[in-house]
FIKOLZA-1660 file (N, C-alpha, C; in steps of 0.1 Angstrom, whole numbers, plus 5000, padded with zeros to 4 digits):
% residues 138
   i   px   py   pz ch aa at
   1 3641 2674 6049  A  M  N
   1 3646 2687 6045  A  M CA
   1 3654 2692 6056  A  M  C
   2 3666 2698 6052  A  R  N
   2 3675 2704 6062  A  R CA
   2 3669 2716 6067  A  R  C
   3 3675 2720 6079  A  W  N
   3 3669 2732 6086  A  W CA
   3 3671 2745 6077  A  W  C
   4 3681 2745 6069  A  T  N
   4 3683 2757 6060  A  T CA
   4 3672 2758 6050  A  T  C
   5 3667 2747 6045  A  G  N
   5 3656 2747 6036  A  G CA
   5 3643 2752 6043  A  G  C
   6 3641 2747 6055  A  V  N
   6 3629 2751 6063  A  V CA
   6 3631 2766 6066  A  V  C
   7 3643 2770 6070  A  A  N
   7 3645 2785 6073  A  A CA
   7 3642 2793 6060  A  A  C
   8 3647 2789 6049  A  L  N
   8 3644 2796 6036  A  L CA
   8 3629 2797 6033  A  L  C
   9 3622 2786 6034  A  I  N
   9 3608 2786 6032  A  I CA
   9 3601 2795 6042  A  I  C
  10 3605 2795 6054  A  A  N
  10 3599 2803 6065  A  A CA
  10 3602 2818 6062  A  A  C
  11 3614 2821 6058  A  S  N
  11 3618 2834 6055  A  S CA
  11 3610 2840 6043  A  S  C
  12 3609 2832 6033  A  L  N
  12 3602 2836 6021  A  L CA
  12 3587 2838 6024  A  L  C
  13 3582 2829 6032  A  A  N
  13 3568 2831 6036  A  A CA
  13 3566 2844 6044  A  A  C
  14 3575 2846 6054  A  L  N
  14 3574 2858 6062  A  L CA
  14 3575 2870 6053  A  L  C
  15 3585 2870 6044  A  N  N
  15 3587 2881 6035  A  N CA
  15 3574 2884 6027  A  N  C
  16 3568 2873 6023  A  G  N
  16 3556 2874 6015  A  G CA
  16 3545 2880 6023  A  G  C
  17 3543 2876 6035  A  L  N
  17 3533 2881 6044  A  L CA
  17 3535 2896 6048  A  L  C
  18 3548 2898 6052  A  L  N
  18 3551 2911 6058  A  L CA
  18 3553 2921 6047  A  L  C
  19 3560 2918 6037  A  I  N
  19 3564 2928 6026  A  I CA
  19 3555 2927 6014  A  I  C
  20 3550 2916 6011  A  G  N
  20 3542 2914 5999  A  G CA
  20 3531 2924 5997  A  G  C
  21 3525 2928 6008  A  F  N
  21 3514 2938 6007  A  F CA
  21 3519 2952 6004  A  F  C
  22 3532 2954 6007  A  L  N
  22 3538 2968 6005  A  L CA
  22 3547 2968 5993  A  L  C
  23 3548 2956 5986  A  I  N
  23 3558 2955 5976  A  I CA
  23 3555 2964 5964  A  I  C
  24 3543 2967 5962  A  G  N
  24 3539 2977 5951  A  G CA
  24 3546 2990 5954  A  G  C
  25 3545 2999 5945  A  D  N
  25 3550 3012 5946  A  D CA
  25 3544 3020 5958  A  D  C
  26 3551 3022 5968  A  L  N
  26 3545 3029 5980  A  L CA
  26 3542 3043 5977  A  L  C
  27 3546 3048 5966  A  S  N
  27 3542 3062 5962  A  S CA
  27 3527 3062 5957  A  S  C
  28 3521 3050 5956  A  R  N
  28 3507 3050 5952  A  R CA
  28 3499 3046 5964  A  R  C
  29 3493 3055 5970  A  P  N
  29 3486 3053 5983  A  P CA
  29 3475 3042 5981  A  P  C
  30 3468 3041 5970  A  I  N
  30 3458 3031 5968  A  I CA
  30 3463 3017 5971  A  I  C
  31 3474 3013 5964  A  R  N
  31 3480 3000 5967  A  R CA
  31 3484 2998 5981  A  R  C
  32 3490 3008 5987  A  T  N
  32 3494 3007 6001  A  T CA
  32 3483 3005 6010  A  T  C
  33 3472 3013 6007  A  V  N
  33 3460 3012 6016  A  V CA
  33 3454 2998 6015  A  V  C
  34 3452 2993 6003  A  S  N
  34 3446 2980 6003  A  S CA
  34 3455 2969 6009  A  S  C
  35 3468 2970 6006  A  G  N
  35 3478 2960 6012  A  G CA
  35 3478 2961 6027  A  G  C
  36 3478 2973 6033  A  L  N
  36 3478 2974 6047  A  L CA
  36 3465 2969 6053  A  L  C
  37 3454 2971 6046  A  R  N
  37 3441 2966 6052  A  R CA
  37 3441 2951 6053  A  R  C
  38 3447 2944 6043  A  D  N
  38 3448 2929 6044  A  D CA
  38 3457 2925 6056  A  D  C
  39 3468 2932 6058  A  F  N
  39 3477 2929 6068  A  F CA
  39 3473 2933 6082  A  F  C
  40 3464 2943 6084  A  T  N
  40 3461 2948 6097  A  T CA
  40 3446 2947 6100  A  T  C
  41 3439 2938 6094  A  G  N
  41 3425 2936 6095  A  G CA
  41 3420 2935 6110  A  G  C
  42 3429 2930 6119  A  H  N
  42 3424 2929 6133  A  H CA
  42 3425 2942 6141  A  H  C
  43 3430 2952 6134  A  Y  N
  43 3430 2966 6141  A  Y CA
  43 3417 2973 6138  A  Y  C
  44 3412 2981 6148  A  P  N
  44 3400 2990 6145  A  P CA
  44 3404 2999 6134  A  P  C
  45 3394 3004 6127  A  E  N
  45 3395 3012 6115  A  E CA
  45 3403 3025 6118  A  E  C
  46 3402 3030 6130  A  E  N
  46 3409 3042 6134  A  E CA
  46 3424 3040 6134  A  E  C
  47 3428 3028 6139  A  I  N
  47 3442 3025 6139  A  I CA
  47 3447 3021 6125  A  I  C
  48 3439 3015 6117  A  Q  N
  48 3443 3012 6103  A  Q CA
  48 3446 3025 6096  A  Q  C
  49 3437 3035 6097  A  R  N
  49 3439 3048 6091  A  R CA
  49 3452 3054 6095  A  R  C
  50 3454 3054 6108  A  A  N
  50 3466 3060 6114  A  A CA
  50 3479 3053 6109  A  A  C
  51 3478 3040 6108  A  L  N
  51 3489 3032 6103  A  L CA
  51 3492 3035 6088  A  L  C
  52 3482 3036 6080  A  R  N
  52 3483 3040 6066  A  R CA
  52 3490 3053 6065  A  R  C
  53 3486 3063 6073  A  R  N
  53 3492 3076 6072  A  R CA
  53 3507 3075 6076  A  R  C
  54 3510 3067 6087  A  E  N
  54 3524 3066 6091  A  E CA
  54 3533 3059 6080  A  E  C
  55 3528 3049 6074  A  V  N
  55 3536 3042 6064  A  V CA
  55 3538 3051 6052  A  V  C
  56 3527 3058 6048  A  I  N
  56 3529 3067 6036  A  I CA
  56 3538 3078 6040  A  I  C
  57 3537 3083 6052  A  R  N
  57 3546 3094 6056  A  R CA
  57 3560 3090 6057  A  R  C
  58 3563 3077 6060  A  N  N
  58 3577 3072 6062  A  N CA
  58 3581 3064 6050  A  N  C
  59 3574 3064 6039  A  R  N
  59 3578 3055 6028  A  R CA
  59 3592 3058 6022  A  R  C
  60 3597 3070 6024  A  A  N
  60 3611 3073 6019  A  A CA
  60 3621 3065 6027  A  A  C
  61 3618 3061 6040  A  T  N
  61 3627 3053 6047  A  T CA
  61 3624 3038 6046  A  T  C
  62 3611 3034 6042  A  I  N
  62 3607 3020 6041  A  I CA
  62 3610 3015 6028  A  I  C
  63 3607 3022 6017  A  L  N
  63 3608 3017 6003  A  L CA
  63 3622 3013 5999  A  L  C
  64 3633 3020 6003  A  P  N
  64 3646 3015 5999  A  P CA
  64 3650 3002 6005  A  P  C
  65 3645 2999 6017  A  G  N
  65 3647 2986 6023  A  G CA
  65 3640 2975 6016  A  G  C
  66 3628 2978 6012  A  I  N
  66 3620 2968 6004  A  I CA
  66 3626 2965 5991  A  I  C
  67 3631 2976 5984  A  R  N
  67 3638 2974 5971  A  R CA
  67 3650 2966 5973  A  R  C
  68 3658 2969 5983  A  A  N
  68 3670 2961 5986  A  A CA
  68 3667 2946 5989  A  A  C
  69 3656 2944 5997  A  L  N
  69 3652 2930 6000  A  L CA
  69 3648 2923 5987  A  L  C
  70 3641 2929 5979  A  N  N
  70 3637 2923 5966  A  N CA
  70 3649 2919 5958  A  N  C
  71 3658 2928 5957  A  E  N
  71 3670 2926 5949  A  E CA
  71 3678 2914 5955  A  E  C
  72 3680 2914 5968  A  E  N
  72 3687 2903 5975  A  E CA
  72 3680 2890 5973  A  E  C
  73 3667 2890 5973  A  R  N
  73 3659 2878 5971  A  R CA
  73 3661 2872 5957  A  R  C
  74 3661 2881 5947  A  L  N
  74 3664 2877 5934  A  L CA
  74 3678 2871 5932  A  L  C
  75 3687 2877 5938  A  M  N
  75 3701 2872 5938  A  M CA
  75 3702 2859 5944  A  M  C
  76 3695 2857 5955  A  L  N
  76 3695 2844 5962  A  L CA
  76 3689 2833 5953  A  L  C
  77 3678 2836 5947  A  I  N
  77 3671 2827 5938  A  I CA
  77 3681 2823 5926  A  I  C
  78 3687 2833 5921  A  E  N
  78 3697 2830 5910  A  E CA
  78 3708 2821 5915  A  E  C
  79 3713 2823 5927  A  E  N
  79 3724 2815 5932  A  E CA
  79 3719 2801 5935  A  E  C
  80 3706 2800 5940  A  M  N
  80 3701 2786 5942  A  M CA
  80 3699 2779 5929  A  M  C
  81 3696 2785 5918  A  R  N
  81 3694 2779 5905  A  R CA
  81 3707 2773 5899  A  R  C
  82 3718 2779 5904  A  R  N
  82 3731 2775 5898  A  R CA
  82 3734 2760 5901  A  R  C
  83 3739 2753 5892  A  V  N
  83 3743 2739 5894  A  V CA
  83 3754 2738 5905  A  V  C
  84 3763 2748 5904  A  D  N
  84 3774 2748 5913  A  D CA
  84 3772 2758 5925  A  D  C
  85 3760 2759 5930  A  A  N
  85 3757 2768 5940  A  A CA
  85 3766 2767 5952  A  A  C
  86 3771 2778 5957  A  D  N
  86 3781 2779 5967  A  D CA
  86 3773 2779 5981  A  D  C
  87 3774 2769 5989  A  P  N
  87 3767 2769 6002  A  P CA
  87 3770 2782 6011  A  P  C
  88 3783 2786 6010  A  A  N
  88 3787 2798 6018  A  A CA
  88 3780 2810 6013  A  A  C
  89 3779 2811 5999  A  E  N
  89 3772 2823 5993  A  E CA
  89 3757 2823 5996  A  E  C
  90 3751 2811 5996  A  L  N
  90 3737 2810 6000  A  L CA
  90 3735 2815 6014  A  L  C
  91 3744 2810 6023  A  G  N
  91 3743 2814 6037  A  G CA
  91 3744 2829 6039  A  G  C
  92 3754 2835 6032  A  E  N
  92 3756 2850 6033  A  E CA
  92 3744 2857 6027  A  E  C
  93 3738 2853 6016  A  R  N
  93 3726 2859 6011  A  R CA
  93 3714 2858 6020  A  R  C
  94 3713 2846 6026  A  M  N
  94 3702 2844 6036  A  M CA
  94 3704 2853 6048  A  M  C
  95 3716 2855 6052  A  A  N
  95 3719 2864 6064  A  A CA
  95 3715 2878 6060  A  A  C
  96 3718 2883 6048  A  R  N
  96 3715 2896 6043  A  R CA
  96 3700 2898 6043  A  R  C
  97 3693 2888 6038  A  I  N
  97 3678 2888 6037  A  I CA
  97 3672 2889 6051  A  I  C
  98 3678 2882 6061  A  R  N
  98 3673 2883 6075  A  R CA
  98 3675 2897 6080  A  R  C
  99 3687 2902 6077  A  A  N
  99 3690 2916 6082  A  A CA
  99 3681 2926 6076  A  A  C
 100 3678 2925 6063  A  L  N
 100 3670 2935 6056  A  L CA
 100 3655 2933 6061  A  L  C
 101 3651 2921 6063  A  T  N
 101 3637 2918 6068  A  T CA
 101 3636 2924 6082  A  T  C
 102 3646 2922 6091  A  T  N
 102 3645 2928 6104  A  T CA
 102 3645 2943 6104  A  T  C
 103 3652 2949 6095  A  E  N
 103 3652 2964 6094  A  E CA
 103 3638 2969 6089  A  E  C
 104 3633 2963 6079  A  I  N
 104 3619 2967 6075  A  I CA
 104 3609 2964 6085  A  I  C
 105 3610 2953 6092  A  Q  N
 105 3600 2950 6102  A  Q CA
 105 3601 2960 6114  A  Q  C
 106 3613 2964 6117  A  T  N
 106 3615 2974 6127  A  T CA
 106 3608 2987 6123  A  T  C
 107 3610 2991 6111  A  R  N
 107 3604 3004 6107  A  R CA
 107 3588 3003 6107  A  R  C
 108 3583 2991 6102  A  L  N
 108 3569 2990 6102  A  L CA
 108 3563 2988 6116  A  L  C
 109 3571 2982 6125  A  Q  N
 109 3566 2981 6139  A  Q CA
 109 3567 2995 6146  A  Q  C
 110 3577 3003 6142  A  D  N
 110 3577 3017 6147  A  D CA
 110 3565 3025 6143  A  D  C
 111 3561 3023 6130  A  A  N
 111 3549 3030 6125  A  A CA
 111 3537 3025 6133  A  A  C
 112 3536 3012 6135  A  T  N
 112 3525 3006 6142  A  T CA
 112 3524 3011 6156  A  T  C
 113 3535 3011 6163  A  R  N
 113 3536 3016 6177  A  R CA
 113 3530 3030 6178  A  R  C
 114 3535 3039 6169  A  K  N
 114 3530 3053 6169  A  K CA
 114 3515 3053 6166  A  K  C
 115 3510 3046 6156  A  A  N
 115 3496 3046 6152  A  A CA
 115 3488 3041 6163  A  A  C
 116 3492 3031 6171  A  V  N
 116 3484 3025 6182  A  V CA
 116 3484 3034 6194  A  V  C
 117 3496 3039 6197  A  L  N
 117 3497 3048 6209  A  L CA
 117 3491 3061 6208  A  L  C
 118 3489 3066 6195  A  D  N
 118 3482 3078 6193  A  D CA
 118 3467 3077 6195  A  D  C
 119 3462 3065 6197  A  Q  N
 119 3447 3063 6198  A  Q CA
 119 3443 3062 6213  A  Q  C
 120 3431 3066 6216  A  P  N
 120 3426 3066 6230  A  P CA
 120 3424 3051 6234  A  P  C
 121 3424 3049 6247  A  P  N
 121 3423 3035 6252  A  P CA
 121 3411 3027 6247  A  P  C
 122 3400 3034 6245  A  E  N
 122 3388 3027 6241  A  E CA
 122 3389 3022 6227  A  E  C
 123 3397 3028 6218  A  V  N
 123 3400 3023 6205  A  V CA
 123 3410 3012 6206  A  V  C
 124 3420 3013 6214  A  R  N
 124 3430 3002 6215  A  R CA
 124 3424 2990 6221  A  R  C
 125 3414 2991 6229  A  A  N
 125 3407 2980 6236  A  A CA
 125 3400 2971 6225  A  A  C
 126 3398 2977 6213  A  R  N
 126 3391 2969 6203  A  R CA
 126 3400 2962 6193  A  R  C
 127 3413 2962 6196  A  I  N
 127 3423 2955 6188  A  I CA
 127 3420 2940 6189  A  I  C
 128 3418 2934 6177  A  G  N
 128 3415 2919 6177  A  G CA
 128 3427 2911 6177  A  G  C
 129 3426 2898 6177  A  T  N
 129 3437 2888 6177  A  T CA
 129 3439 2884 6163  A  T  C
 130 3451 2885 6157  A  P  N
 130 3453 2881 6143  A  P CA
 130 3453 2866 6142  A  P  C
 131 3452 2862 6130  A  E  N
 131 3454 2847 6127  A  E CA
 131 3468 2843 6131  A  E  C
 132 3469 2831 6135  A  T  N
 132 3482 2825 6138  A  T CA
 132 3489 2821 6126  A  T  C
 133 3503 2821 6126  A  V  N
 133 3511 2817 6115  A  V CA
 133 3517 2804 6118  A  V  C
 134 3519 2796 6108  A  G  N
 134 3527 2783 6109  A  G CA
 134 3518 2771 6109  A  G  C
 135 3505 2772 6107  A  G  N
 135 3497 2761 6107  A  G CA
 135 3501 2750 6097  A  G  C
 136 3507 2753 6086  A  A  N
 136 3511 2743 6076  A  A CA
 136 3523 2735 6081  A  A  C
 137 3531 2740 6091  A  L  N
 137 3542 2733 6096  A  L CA
 137 3539 2724 6108  A  L  C
 138 3526 2725 6113  A  E  N
 138 3522 2717 6125  A  E CA
 138 3518 2703 6121  A  E  C
% end
């Protein structure tokens, strides 16, 4: 498999892990709450609650990026299905997906940073180690 194929699979997996939990309508706190709990299980409950509040508070800046990412991913899939798929077009779409993923990740990391730093040291000391990613590629 060429590196672009591996990069696409890794990108889609990362998108699924990072965005999949938030892909539902962020205006519905129940879905957001359960999705974030799956993604942030290694954080103490105090930080999880703070992070949920931050994401819900900032959903107006997070949700458009998620919607744009979903649209771009659908367009990429459509291009990949074409018999005469254009390699340059695939590369451009993948680049846009990387840029959108980075933008969303930055916003979520900003929310995480605030949620973590607003907690006292004794709460932050209880942050666990998350599962590692990439085991299937080893």
